[in-house]
N, C-alpha and C positions, 0 to 999 in steps of 0.2 A: 409855516401856515401856508394858509391860502386864504387869498379876499378879493374881495370883487370891489372896489369902488364902483359908487350911482356918482348923477351928473355933478351934484355938487361938491364931491370932493376932486380935491386939485390930480392934473396927470403928475407934479411934480411928488405927492404924497404917495403915488403909485410908485415912481422914478426911487422916493427917501427905501419903501418897505424890499423893494429889488434889491436895493444895495445892503440891508438889513442881512437880505439873503430867505424870506418870502418869496415866494409866490404869487405875483399880482397882477390883474387884469383893470381895466378901464373900462368898463362900458361904451366909452363912444370908440376906442383902439378894437371894437366887435361888432362897431355901425347897431349897436342897442342903446343909441341914446334917447330915444323916443319908443323905447317899451314899457307899459303895460307894468306897473309898480306888482301887479300879483307873478307875471312872468320873470320879472328880475328875482322875487323872490325862491321863486320854484327852479332859477339858476343857477342860487349859488347854495341852496339846497343838491340839486342833482351832481355840484360840482364839489361838495364838500368845503365852499368857499364861507368865511366872515362876510359881510355885507359891509357896509362902510358907508352910512349916507349922515345927509341931514336934513333929513326927511322924517318926520312925524310918524308920518301912514304906515312903515314896516314896523313897527314897535305895532301896530292895534292890527293889520294883516294878519303878522305872528301870533298874538296873542288870538284870531278868532277862527286863528288855521288851526288850533289845539294839536300841533307839530310843535317837536321840540328845536327843531336844526330848519334854517343855519341861525347859529350865531349872527346876533346885528348890533352895531357898535352904529349910536348914532350922538352925531356933537350937535348941541346943543353951545353957541358960544358964542362972542359977543365979535370979535375977531375973528376970522375966518379963512386968517395967510395961511396959507401950508405952511410957514414958518412954525406955526400958533397949532396950528393942527395935531403936526407930523408931533410934536412935545406935550400933545396929549393924548393919541396913538400910543407912546413908549412907554407915558404912564400907565395907560390902559394894558397893553402887554406885557410890564414888569407887574402887573399885579393880578392879572386874570390870566395868563397866556398857560397854566399846569391847572386851572379850571377846565378851561375850554376842552385841550386834550384832551384830561381828562374825559370827558362830555362826550367828546369824538370817537373816542376807544371804549368806554364806558355804552356807546349806545351800537358800537359796528359789531361789537362781540356778542 
């Protein structure tokens, strides 16, 4: 899977995703740390990436856009350390990866 990590996501999570065989990039790696939310969402959509964020604004932006993509994973955790985020993301991927892949292939076809 392809991921785009927003600024609240640790680079350690991006490294962990890469170790799991995923294509993951962080906004900081591309000097986009100050990009507006709508541009970040458009980038994730254009590149076919799942956006990882802790920012609730992305859920709102996606809802008002009437777009079906990109998929967005919003973390709302009391402990935001990368180990905790990685554990939760592993759970989400195990539960939702097939749905996310199916959704993407259905929309492309």
